[in-house]
C-alpha positions as CSV (number, residue, x, y, z in Angstrom):
1,M,14.4,-0.9,-2.5
2,K,11.1,-3.1,-2.1
3,H,9.5,-3.6,0.8
4,T,6.9,-6.0,2.5
5,Y,4.4,-5.5,4.7
6,I,1.8,-7.8,6.2
7,P,-1.6,-6.1,6.2
8,R,-3.9,-6.6,9.0
9,G,-7.5,-6.6,8.9
10,V,-8.3,-7.6,5.8
11,C,-8.2,-10.5,3.3
12,P,-4.5,-10.2,1.8
13,T,-2.0,-12.0,3.2
14,K,1.1,-9.8,2.3
15,L,1.8,-6.8,0.6
16,E,5.0,-5.7,-1.5
17,F,6.2,-3.0,-3.1
18,E,9.4,-1.0,-4.5
19,L,10.1,2.9,-3.3
20,E,12.3,5.1,-5.5
21,G,13.1,7.6,-3.3
22,D,9.4,8.7,-2.5
23,V,7.9,7.1,-5.6
24,V,5.8,3.9,-5.4
25,K,6.7,1.2,-8.1
26,N,5.7,-2.2,-8.7
27,I,2.5,-2.5,-6.0
28,N,1.4,-6.3,-5.5
29,F,-1.2,-7.5,-3.3
30,S,-1.1,-11.3,-2.1
31,G,-4.6,-12.9,-1.3
32,G,-7.7,-10.4,-1.4
33,C,-9.9,-8.8,-4.5
34,N,-7.8,-9.8,-7.3
35,G,-9.2,-7.7,-10.0
36,N,-10.0,-4.9,-7.9
37,L,-6.0,-4.9,-6.2
38,K,-4.4,-5.2,-9.3
39,A,-6.4,-2.0,-10.8
40,M,-5.4,-0.1,-7.8
41,S,-1.6,-1.0,-8.1
42,S,-2.1,0.0,-11.7
43,L,-3.6,3.4,-11.1
44,L,-0.6,3.9,-8.4
45,D,1.7,2.7,-9.6
46,G,4.7,5.9,-9.9
47,M,3.0,8.4,-7.4
48,T,4.3,9.2,-4.8
49,V,4.0,8.2,-1.2
50,K,2.2,12.2,-0.5
51,E,0.0,11.2,-3.3
52,I,-1.4,7.9,-2.5
53,T,-1.6,8.6,1.6
54,E,-3.5,11.7,0.5
55,R,-6.2,9.6,-1.1
56,L,-6.3,6.1,0.4
57,D,-4.9,6.9,4.5
58,G,-8.5,5.9,6.8
59,N,-10.4,4.1,4.4
60,T,-12.6,1.3,5.2
61,C,-13.8,-1.5,3.8
62,G,-17.5,-2.4,5.1
63,M,-17.4,-2.9,8.8
64,K,-13.9,-2.8,9.0
65,S,-12.0,-0.1,10.4
66,T,-9.1,-0.6,7.5
67,S,-9.1,-1.4,3.7
68,C,-5.8,-2.9,1.7
69,A,-6.1,0.9,0.4
70,D,-5.3,1.9,4.2
71,Q,-3.0,-0.9,4.8
72,L,-1.4,0.2,1.4
73,A,-1.1,3.5,3.0
74,I,0.2,2.4,6.4
75,A,2.6,0.0,4.8
76,L,4.3,3.0,2.6
77,N,4.7,5.5,5.6
78,K,6.3,3.1,7.3
79,A,8.4,2.5,4.6
80,L,9.3,5.5,3.6
81,S,10.1,6.2,7.5
82,E,12.6,3.2,7.3
83,N,14.0,4.6,4.5
84,R,14.7,8.2,6.0
85,E,16.1,6.6,9.2
86,K,18.9,4.8,7.0
């Protein structure tokens, strides 16, 4: 199932990904550090929500209280929770 999330406090304006059960596929950030986000998306493709969030949850960027990685973890947990409620 495809999900869209609007990140807060970071450069990207939109985050899209697919969940197949708890496996994450096709992560795509709109905006932000293009090369870094493409690399992160590629490295995480096929991992479970748990594997990703254990690594990325709470990650910060500079003086910000969040990061693109942290926002991805938040989005994945939200999407997984919404899927389970259905």
